[in-house]
N, C-alpha and C positions, 0 to 999 in steps of 0.2 A: 350472506354473502357480501363485505363491502371491498375485498380486495380483488387485485387481478391474479392470474393464474401464469406463473412460472412454466410456461410450454409453447411450443409450435402448434400451429391450427393452419389446415391446409385442407383444399380442395373443397370448399364447404359451399354446398349447394341452397337454395330453397327455392320451392315450387320447381325444382328439375331444374333450375336455372343458376350457373355457376356465377359464383359473385367474382369481381374484379376485384384483387387484391392490389394490382400496379397502382390504379387511381384512386384512392380512397376519397371521400367530402371531406373527412378530418384524422387525423391521426396523433397519438398521442403515446410516448415511452413505448413504441412497437419497432421493433430492430428486423435484421432479415432474420430466417431461421437456419441451422446448419446443419449439414450432412452428415458429419462427425463433429462429437461436444467430447470434450474432459469434465471432471468435477473440478471448480474452481471459481474465480469470478472473474470476468472480462473486463477489461476499463479501457475506454476508447479514446483515449488521449485528449479527452475534451473537461475532464471532471477532477470527480475526488468522492472519495466516503468518508462520513464524518461518523466517529463514534463516543460513545460516553458522555451526554451534551451535559453534564453537570462537573467534567473535567478529569483528567486520569494525572491522578499524583503518584510520578517517579519516586522522588525522595532518592533515598541512598541506593536501592538495589532494584535494577530490573533485568530480565533476560527475555530478549525478544527473538521468536523465530518464524520464520514465511519461507513459500517457496514461490517464484516466481519465473517467468519466463517471456521474454519479450526479444523482439527485433530491433527497437530504438536502442541509440548509446545514451539516451537520456532520459530521465524522469525521476519524480518525486517518488519515494516508495512511502515513508511514514515520518510522522512531525507532531512532536505534542511538545508544546510551549507555554510560556507564562507571559504575563504583563510586561514583566523583568526582562533578563536577557536569559535567566534559567531555561531548558530544553534539551532537547533530544531531537535528534535528524537522521534519516536515512533516505541515500539516495544513489541513485546514477547519473556519473559525471562521466561523458568522455570514457563509456564503457568498462570504467573504475567503479567501486563500491565504497561510500563512503560512509561512515557512522561518526556522526558528531555529539559532543557532548558538552554541555556548560553548567557548572555547578553554582555558577554567580560570581567566579573569578576570573573565568576568560574560557574560550572556547577550544577544544583541544579534541582532534583528529584521526581515526584509524581510518586507513586508507588501504584497499585490495586490490593490486592491480594484476588482473592474469596475466600468465606468461605470453601465451598468444593474444593478441588485440582484439579488443571486440568477442571475445571467446563466451561472454558470459552473456552476450545478446545474440546468440545463435538460434532464438524460437524453443531449447530446449528447458525443464525445468530445472533450479537451480535451488540451493537449500543456501540459507540465510541463518545466522546467530548472531547478535550482537547483544552484547554485557555489561552491563554498567553494574562494579560491583565498589562504592564507596569512591575513591579517585579513580580506579583503575577502569579502565575500558578495553574490552576484546572485541575483533571480528573475524567470523570464522565464515567461511564460504565454499561449501564441498569438504569439508573436511581441512581447510586450509586456514590456519590461524594469523591472524595479523593483533599485534600489541602495539601499546603506543605509550611513552612516558608520560608524565602528567607534571607538570613543575607545579601545579595547585594543591600540593599534596594535603592543605588543610579544609582545603571546599570540597566535603562529601557528598552534598545533597543538592539533586535539581529539584526546587520546589515548584513543578509545573501545576496549574491548577484548568489548562485548557482542554477540551476535547482532543481525542486522537484523529487526525486526518490522515488518510491513506489516499496514495495516487495521487495527491496533489493539494490544493488549498484554496480557500476562495483568497479572490485579488484583494479584500478590503482585510486580510486576518494576516498577523506579524508571525514568522516563523524567524526565532532566533537561530535556528541552529540546521537553518536550509539554505543554498547555496543557490540553487535551481527553484527557475518557476516553471520550467515544463510538467505538465500531467502526465503519470505514467500510461503506457501504452503498451497492454497486453495482458497476462493475466496474474493472481496471485492466489495463492490459496495456505491452508492450515496456520492463518497467521495467530499466534499465540503470547500472551507476554505474563512471565511468570516472576512472582514477588515470594520469595521462601519456599513454603510448601504448597503456594497458592498460584496456579495456573488457570490462566481466562482464555478459552478458545473464542473467537471471536466471529461471528457468523454477520454478513455482511448486508443479509437483508432485514436485518435488525438495525441498521443505520438510522440514525434521525435527518440524514442531509444523505442522499443519491442522485449526483450528478455524472452523466456518460458512463454511470455502473451498472455491470449486468448483474447480477449478484449470483445468480443460479449455474452458468453453465461458462464455459471457454469452449470458442470454437476451432474446430481441429482444421476443420475446411470449410468454405464460405459455399452457401448453396443457394 
């Protein structure tokens, strides 16, 4: 076995002597354990998860679904870009959710603004669906639909070829459809990207780069 265990270990004794966990000689990728946990992936607000190293091609259609919970009013949810201007992006800015798409002719944005300010940042789970169908884009948050007009109706394909960055992105990576650089702080689960009949559910533990992300559980309360 060459990989670490996704678990909590406590009260370890060797030869009847309890190990001191508070002042280890060295420590790597070990965080607190939590009294109560939920299914999902915890983002500590410092990093990101990178998926599909060979590059994800959005092209004409994609449907992105995920669930999030956070108490922060800013944070990157997802970005897929290209070396040119083509890209898609999802982010929380000032408690609103923004879905940006650029098919090459210019960025368009669907914005969901909750009726009660910051009610999406209440630490409870919220469902998000972002749909791009050629030049149409729509955003559905907790069943509430927002659509936006696209003046660039001839431009229908987002020719992306970069990885999917979730919860943030590296400083040296360009994201053409994100305005925020703030890494997401909170939990995500059930990230799925669907093209036509082909649905792909992403497992964060299989990300090729994980920084500040703990893929196997979300803290309910710290212990």
